[in-house]
N, C-alpha and C positions, 0 to 999 in steps of 0.2 A: 766827684761830681754828684750833686743832689739827684737821687733817683726820680724825684718829682719834676725836675727841671725840663726834661725832654717832653713829657706830655703837656706841660704848661706852655712850652714854646710852640708846640704844634697847634694847640688850640688858639693861641694868639695869632699865629700866622694864618690859620684858616679863617679867622674872623675878618682879617684885613685884606685877604687876597680874593681874586675872582675864582669861582668854581672851575675845576678842570674841564676843558672841552671834551665832550664825548666824541671820539672819532668813529666814523663808519667802519664796520668790520668787513675785511676782504679775505677771500679764499682764492688761491691761485692754482692752476693746473697746467703743466707742460711737461713733456717727457724728457726735456733737455735740462740738465742741472744748471748750466750757465744761464739759461733763459730765466729759470725760476729765481735764481739768486739775483739776477739783474732786475727783475720785476720787484722783488722784495726791497732792494735798495732804492729803487725809483719811487715806490709808493709809500714807504714806511713813514715819511714825514707827514703824510695826510691821512693815512688809513691805519687801522689796527690790523695787522696781518695775523689772521687766526689759523692759517695753514697754507702749505705749499706742497702739492702732491704731484705724482708722476704719471697717473693713469686715470681713465674715466671712472672706473669703479671706486677707486679710493676717493675721487672727488665727490661722488654721490654720498658715500658713507660719511665723509668729513662734513659735508653740507648739512646732513641730517643732525649731526652732533653739534656743530658750531652755529648754525643758522646765520650765515653772513648776510650783510646788506648788499654786497656786490661780489660776483664771481667772475674771474678772468679765466677763460678756457681756450685751449687750442683746438683745432679741428681734428688733426691726426694724432691720436694717442693710443697706446696699447690697451687691450682688454675691453675698452669701451670708448668709441670715438666721441668727439665733442658734440656732434649733432644729437646722438642718442642720449648722451649724458645730460645735455640741456633739457631734453624732454623729461627725463627722470627728475631733474632738479625742480621742475615746476610742481612736482608732488612732494619731493623731499624738503624743499626750501622755498615755499611759494612767494615769500617776500623778497627773495634775492633777485637782484638785477644782474643780467648776464651780458658780459662783453666778450666777444671772440677776439683773440689776439693771435694772428695766424699769417703764414706766408701766402695763403691762397687769395688771389685778387680777382679771380674769375667771377662774373656776375652770378652764375649758377650757385656757387658756394655762398655768396652773400645772401642770395634769396633763400637758400636752404637753411642758413643760420637763423634768419628771422622767422621762418616757418617753424623752426624748432624752439623758438621762444627767446631769441636774442633781443637785447635792447641797444647793443652797440657792436660795431665791427671795425677793428683796427688792424691794418697790415703791419707786419714786423719791420718793414722798411721805413715806417713813419718815424718822425722825430719823437723823442720822449715827451715833449710838451703836448703832442697830439693825444697820446694816451692819457695824460693827466686831464686834458680837456674832456676827453670821452668819459672818464670816470665822473668828473664833476657834473657833466650834462646828464648822464644816465641816473646818477643819484638824485638829481633834481627833478626826475620824472620824465626827462626827454629821451631822445634817441640820438645815436651818433654813428656816422659812417665816414670812414677816411675819405678826404677829398680825392677826387679822381676815380673812385670806384663807382660802378654802375649799380644802382639799386632803386627800383621803382616798385612799390607794393602793388601787387596785382591779385585779382580774385583767385582763390584756390581752384585748380582744375582737377577733374577726376583723374586718377592714376597718374598724378604728376610727381616725378621724382622717386627716389629710393624709398622714402617714407611711406608712399602709397602702394608700391609694388609688393613690399614685404611687411610682415608683422614685426613688432619690436623684438620678439624672441628669435625670429628668423634672421633679423639683422645682427643680433648678438652672435648667433651661431655662425653666420657668414663671416663676420670679422675674425672670430677665434679660429675657424677652419683656415681662413686665408693667412693667419699668422703662423700656421703650421702646427697647431696644437692638436694632439690626439683626442679622440672622442671621450676617453675616460677623464682626461684633464678638463675638457670643456664641461662635462657633466658636473665635475666637482666645483668648477667656478660658478656655474649657473644654478647648482642645486637641483639637477635633474639627472635621470638615468642615462647611461650610455645608449640604450635603445632609443630613448626619446631624442637624443642628439642626432642619431643616425636618421630618425624619422624626419626631423627638421632639415637636415642636410639634403636628403633625397627630395623633399618637397620644394625647397628653395631652388634646387637645380632644375626641377620640372617647371617651376614658375618662371624662372629666368631663361630657360631653354639652354642651359649649360650642361656639359657632360663630365668635366674633369675639375680637379682641385686647382689646376693651373688656370683654367678659365674663371673659376670663382675668384682666385687671387687677382687676376687682371680686372675683373669687375669691381672688386673692393678698392683697388687702387684708383680706378677711374671715378669712383664715387667718394673719394676722400677718406676712406676708412683705413687705408694703409699708405705710407709714403711710397712714392714711385720706386720701382726696382729695376 
């Protein structure tokens, strides 16, 4: 075969064909492998999947690197929950549109997601066509909430919800303590000293009026930072 034939054929084909459509870039986060794989299969025809990760910290890191157009995120994830990950995504990837894909259908969860920066909210019991519709709507600049969910935007109230009770660092420490991680490991994850971890732990217990790690864990579960136990 003539070595020049392939380049010539490629040029000729390019001249007569339509330019390749640039697909929006998507990043996925869910701590269940089967869910991640299912989302990839569902969305791959319309989106360029640039990553699929299992925890909130990996999500923020990947978003900084990949700068996706749309991010699909669960609420309950290890290391960093979806709400706090979404808040960090607004700095790490400001152009990215955020869609929560979760089992939580309670109004408080929906409201907290949009307060954290969400543009869409889809329950995992929904049909796959609903998620595709949500992605299209959100990428077009709109918002989407699964039919049947209660969400009415309302003015932000002082000391409303977990985000206002605790600082972002306190929320991070709360989740990691509730996951059963020791102070030294928490310090390594957050890049702070063990002494600072203990300071935050004591302070958040005082702010929340809690006394034990068991009470902290129950609080974290009630606020969607951990799955129910």
